N, CA, C and O of each residue as an XYZ file, in Angstrom:
184
protein
N     -13.098      2.955      8.606
C     -12.609      2.968      7.703
C     -11.587      4.193      7.168
O     -10.394      3.980      6.951
N     -12.110      5.270      7.018
C     -11.204      6.464      6.820
C      -9.857      6.621      7.764
O      -8.771      6.956      7.290
N     -10.091      6.312      9.281
C      -9.310      6.465     10.500
C      -8.090      5.305      9.892
O      -6.921      5.670      9.767
N      -8.466      4.092      9.593
C      -7.571      3.086      9.429
C      -6.532      3.460      8.153
O      -5.321      3.244      8.184
N      -7.279      4.082      6.995
C      -6.659      4.284      6.311
C      -5.347      5.555      6.247
O      -4.400      5.738      5.482
N      -5.826      6.224      7.381
C      -4.877      7.545      7.549
C      -3.741      7.049      8.482
O      -2.580      7.459      8.509
N      -4.371      5.982      9.321
C      -2.915      5.401     10.299
C      -2.128      4.434      9.320
O      -0.980      4.244      9.722
N      -2.418      3.816      8.218
C      -1.530      3.352      7.153
C      -1.085      4.002      6.626
O       0.005      3.561      6.261
N      -1.300      5.103      6.235
C      -0.371      5.881      5.529
C       0.511      6.999      6.068
O       1.274      7.738      5.446
N       0.162      6.939      7.685
C       1.250      7.544      8.330
C       2.490      6.194      8.756
O       3.679      6.467      8.916
N       1.980      4.878      8.876
C       2.822      4.160      9.231
C       3.626      3.910      8.019
O       4.770      3.545      8.291
N       3.273      4.030      6.342
C       3.982      3.899      5.519
C       5.187      4.975      5.451
O       6.353      4.664      5.206
N       4.816      6.039      5.656
C       5.696      7.036      5.480
C       6.723      6.972      6.786
O       7.811      7.529      6.638
N       6.531      6.532      7.649
C       7.459      6.581      9.355
C       8.240      5.011      9.232
O       9.149      4.811     10.038
N       7.866      3.798      8.145
C       8.446      2.962      8.377
C       9.793      2.788      7.672
O       9.489      3.380      6.637
N      10.893      2.457      7.504
C      12.184      2.137      7.140
C      12.249      0.899      6.319
O      13.099      0.815      5.432
N      11.285     -0.215      6.587
C      11.310     -1.334      6.013
C      10.692     -1.113      4.545
O       9.541     -0.765      4.279
N      11.409     -1.309      3.942
C      10.601     -1.073      2.102
C       9.838     -2.353      2.098
O       8.956     -2.296      1.242
N       9.856     -3.792      2.913
C       8.575     -4.700      2.671
C       7.722     -4.456      3.299
O       6.692     -5.075      3.033
N       7.667     -3.455      4.446
C       6.668     -3.160      5.183
C       5.713     -2.312      4.496
O       4.486     -2.405      4.541
N       6.621     -1.227      3.664
C       6.153     -0.234      3.203
C       5.432     -0.582      1.571
O       4.544      0.063      1.013
N       6.069     -1.669      1.127
C       5.264     -2.427     -0.185
C       3.667     -3.099      0.422
O       2.567     -3.031     -0.125
N       3.948     -3.574      1.394
C       2.682     -4.296      1.958
C       1.524     -3.088      2.253
O       0.442     -3.023      1.668
N       1.874     -2.399      3.016
C       1.083     -1.331      3.373
C       0.475     -0.623      1.707
O      -0.700     -0.327      1.491
N       1.594     -0.480      0.727
C       0.964      0.271     -0.571
C       0.032     -0.492     -0.878
O      -1.098     -0.092     -1.158
N       0.519     -2.125     -0.859
C      -0.815     -2.697     -1.839
C      -2.235     -2.810     -0.938
O      -3.352     -2.945     -1.438
N      -1.991     -2.739      0.264
C      -3.027     -2.603      1.122
C      -4.016     -1.134      0.497
O      -5.170     -1.275      0.091
N      -3.408      0.007      0.525
C      -4.183      0.935     -0.021
C      -4.346      1.060     -1.096
O      -5.167      1.918     -1.422
N      -3.567      0.177     -2.304
C      -4.115      0.203     -3.573
C      -5.122     -0.432     -3.859
O      -5.720     -0.156     -4.898
N      -5.573     -1.453     -3.006
C      -6.544     -2.428     -3.090
C      -7.794     -1.890     -2.471
O      -8.917     -2.376     -2.600
N      -7.394     -0.600     -1.636
C      -8.803     -0.154     -0.832
C      -9.134      0.861     -1.769
O     -10.261      1.336     -1.628
N      -8.425      1.318     -2.702
C      -8.629      2.270     -3.586
C      -9.300      1.720     -5.311
O      -9.315      2.429     -6.318
N      -9.826      0.191     -5.190
C     -10.407     -0.357     -6.260
C      -9.298     -1.396     -7.245
O      -9.585     -2.312     -8.016
N      -8.087     -0.885     -6.895
C      -7.391     -1.406     -8.215
C      -7.417     -3.179     -7.623
O      -7.600     -3.629     -6.492
N      -7.191     -3.761     -8.741
C      -6.974     -5.231     -8.918
C      -5.751     -5.792     -8.492
O      -4.701     -5.161     -8.609
N      -5.805     -7.044     -7.955
C      -4.502     -7.553     -7.917
C      -3.705     -7.717     -8.571
O      -2.525     -7.745     -8.221
N      -4.183     -7.897     -9.884
C      -3.263     -8.091    -11.390
C      -2.731     -6.690    -11.587
O      -1.619     -6.639    -12.114
N      -3.303     -5.544    -11.269
C      -2.898     -4.332    -11.212
C      -1.688     -3.796    -10.209
O      -0.715     -3.091    -10.475
N      -2.036     -4.284     -9.185
C      -1.076     -4.326     -8.166
C      -0.084     -4.826     -8.387
O       0.868     -4.055     -8.510
N       0.128     -6.001     -8.509
C       1.569     -7.034     -9.346
C       2.169     -6.126    -10.261
O       3.270     -5.663     -9.963
N       1.626     -5.801    -11.321
C       2.086     -5.386    -12.492
C       2.671     -3.910    -11.909
O       3.778     -3.678    -12.394
N       2.214     -2.891    -11.016
C       2.587     -1.994    -10.254
C       4.147     -2.194     -9.505
O       5.037     -1.358     -9.350
N       4.108     -3.324     -9.201
C       5.110     -3.711     -8.417
C       6.222     -4.169     -9.007
O       7.277     -3.816     -8.479
N       6.287     -4.873     -9.980
C       7.201     -5.375    -10.816
C       7.775     -4.350    -11.738
O       8.944     -4.365    -12.124
N       6.815     -3.393    -12.091
C       7.392     -2.261    -13.069
C       8.027     -0.853    -12.310
O       8.478      0.128    -12.901
N       7.941     -1.022    -11.033
C       8.589      0.054    -10.183
C       9.785     -0.222     -9.482
O      10.312      0.651     -8.792
């Protein structure tokens, strides 16, 4: 699982597509225990 997280982080930084970055960010936040409501709020305020 940790290897997948590291790969996602690397892909997030390497991607130039903001939509892809946001999707990866959402996956990473969810894996850290954020609720979907918290993630949605983070994306609407940033």
